[in-house]
N, C-alpha and C positions, 0 to 999 in steps of 0.2 A: 392280140398283143399280149405277151407274157407279162407277169408281174414284174420281173427283173428288168425287162426292156422298158416298161413304162417308167420305172423308178430311175433308170439311167437317163432317159429323155428329160425327166424333170430336173435331175441333177445338173445336166448340161444347160438347160434353160435358165436355172437359177445362177449358175456360174457365169453365163453370158450377161445376165442382168446385173450381178454384182460387179462385173468388170465395167459395165456402163456407169454404175454409181461411182465407182472408184476413180474413173477417168473423167468424170464430169468437170467441165470448166465453167465456173459461174459467169453469168453475163455482167456487163458493167452496170446495168440497171439494178440487178439484185445486190451487187456489192454496194452501190450507192444508197439503196434503201436501207441496207444493214447499217451503214455508217450514220445516216440521219436518224434512224430509230434509236440507236445507242446514244447518240448525242442528245436527242430530245429527253431520254430518260435519265441521263446524267444530271439534269437540272432538277429532278424530282427528289424529295427527301426519301431516304431508304424505307421508312414506314409506309409512305404513300405507294411506293413501287410494290412493296410486299402485299399491301392490301389489294392493289389492282390485280396482281397475278393470282392472289388467293381467291378473289371473286370469280375469275375465269375458271380456276380449278373447281370451285364449288359448283359453278354453273354446269360444267361438263359432267361432273359426277351425278348431279340431279337429272340432267338430260339423259344420261346413260340409264339411270334407274327407271325413268319414265318410259323410255322405249322398251326396256326389258319387260316391264310389267303390263305393257299395252296388249289389248286383245289381238291386234293385227300381228304382233310379234309371236304370240302364243299360237295363232293360226299358222304362221309360217313354220313354227317348230313342228306342228303336227304334219304339215306337208313334207317337210324334210324327213321326218320319221317314216312316213309312208313310202317315200322314194327309197330310203335305205332298206325297208322291209321287202321291196321288190327284188333286191339283190340277195338278201339273207333273211329268211323267214323268222329266225329266232331273235331278231332285233326287236327289243321291247322298249328300250329307253334310249335317250340321246347318247348316253355313254356307250351303249352297245355298238354305235356306229364306228367306234374305234377299231372294231374287228374287221371292217371292210378293207379291201385293197386300196392302194393309193389311187388307181385309175377310177374306181367307183366313187370314192370321196371327192375326187377332183371334179367328176362329172356333176355331182350334186351341187358342189360349190359354184361351178360355172353357170348352172341354171339360175342360182340366186344372184350371181353377179350380173347376168344378162338382164334380169328384171330390175335390179338397182340402177343399171345404166339407163334403162328406159325411163324409170322414174326421174332420174336426174335431168334427162332431156326435157321431160314434161314440166318439171319444176322450173328449169331454166327458161323454157318457152313462156311460161306464165310470168316470170320475172321480166322477160323481154318485152312484154306488152306495155311496160312503163307505168302501170297503175301503182298508186301509193301503197295500197294494201299488200301487193306482192313484193314490191321493193323493200318494204319494212321488215318482212319476215325472211328475206333471202338468205342472210347469213345463218340465222338459227335453223332454217330448213336445210341448208347445206350441211351443217354440222350433224343434225339429227339423221339425215339420210345416210351419211357416210359412217357415223358411229354404228348405225343399224347394219350397214354393209359388213363391218368387221364382226358384228355379233352373228350374222347369218353364216358367214364363212366358218366361224368357230363352231357353230352348230353342225355344219356340214361335215366337220371332222370329229364330231363327238364331244364337244366341250361346251358346257352351258355358261353363258355370260352372267349367270346369277350367283356364282360362287365368287368370293373376294379375289381369288387368284385370277380367274378368267375375266372379271371386270377390269382389273388392273391391266391385263394384257390387251384387252380391247381398246382401252384408252391410250396405252402406250403405242399401239399400232396406228391409231388415228393420228396421234401426235407426230410420230416418226414419218408417216406418209405425207403429212401436210407442211413440214418444215422445208426450207430450201434444199435442193438436191445436194448442194455441196456439203451439207451436214448429215445426209442420210446414211452414207456408208458407215460412218463411225457408230451411229445409232443402231444400224442393222447388225453390226458386229457385236455390239453390246447385248442385243436381244438374243441372237443365236448362241452366244457364249453361255447364256443363262438357261438354255434348254435343258429340261429335266430337273431343274431346281424349283420344284413346285412349292416349296416351303417359303419362298420369297414373295411376300404379299405387298411389298412396298412400291408405291408409285411416286417417282421423283417429280414433285409438283413443279409448276413453272417458276414459282418463287424461289425454289432451291436449285434451279439449273444454273450452270456457269454463265450461260448466255441466253437468258429467258426471252429477250425481245425478238429472237429469230422467228418464233412461231407467229408473231404479229404480222409478218409479211403476208400470211394467208388471208386473214380478214382485210388487210389493207388492199390486196389485189382484188378482193371482192368489192370493196368500196369503189375502186377504180372502174371495175366492170359495171357497177351500177351507174356511175357517172356517164360512161359510154352509152349505156342503155337509155338514160334520160335524154342525152344529146341525139342519139340515133333514132330515138322514138319519134322525133319530129318528121323523120323521113318515112312516109308511109306509101305503100302500094295498095291501091283500092281500099284505103282506110285501115290497113293492117301494117304495123311496124315490123316488117319482115326482117330488116337488118338487125334491129335490136333483139328480136326473138332468136335469130340464128346465133348472134354473138353470145347471148346469155346461155342458150342451150348447149352450144359448143364448149364453152368454158366449164360449165357444170359437168358435162360428160367427161371432159378431160380429167378433172380432179377425181371423179368417182372411179375412173379407170385406174388412176394412180393409186388411190387408197386400196381398191380391191386387189390390184396386182401385188402391192406390198404385203397386205394381210394374207393373201393366198400363198405367196411364196413362204411366208413365215410358217403357216400350218403344214405345208408340204415338208419343210425342214423338221417340223415337230414330229410328223409321222415317221420320217426317216430316222430321227434321233431315238424315238420310242422303240423302233425295230432293233436298234443296236443294243 
């Protein structure tokens, strides 16, 4: 496949995906959850709301930094670099990966995405056992796994999540991919409009968004999933809570697929924008 045909295929794939986002019709359940979340937060003082969302922002920033500095992330960076060197021998740093063709970068990214999907299934399966220890860490583990997914995709395209700009982009992508779909198209347009403006290091925190409660649907859905796991965990086959494990694993796999797709499409667009 030629470089041009590969890029045209990706352009068409992203166009189709954008159309899906644009034409998405929210479910009654999602709309109802939005309404009740907004209503609940209306009764809280402004200072309390700001403090609440500020704590979430702080937690996400610290989680991002912890993942980035971890040894397993550094090992992943080395593996990605070796894969890139198999395509181009003069690749010495992560930034040199930007010299590769789109199809080469996409292949490296897809390898990382496949591993992350597998990890999400394993983590979901452990949650599905219904043990208190795995239930308690499900939401932090989900966030860590998917923030790491955005970081790995960024590395696959030659961008280190250690710089302020790339850290902001990784968090923005995680946020955009985990809000309800009816808001994603506008956020996607905002992200792609800023392509090439690397001097913008500002991350609009939850407390400064026009509609900050929309992101809370994600952890709320995970809490609902945990309730299902607890209830379904009573139904066991040969002593194993199969239904609970399948439910949790399937849910986690779905969200990792959504986050990886959103992030991957962004970095493909970034590659195409850089070529211009």
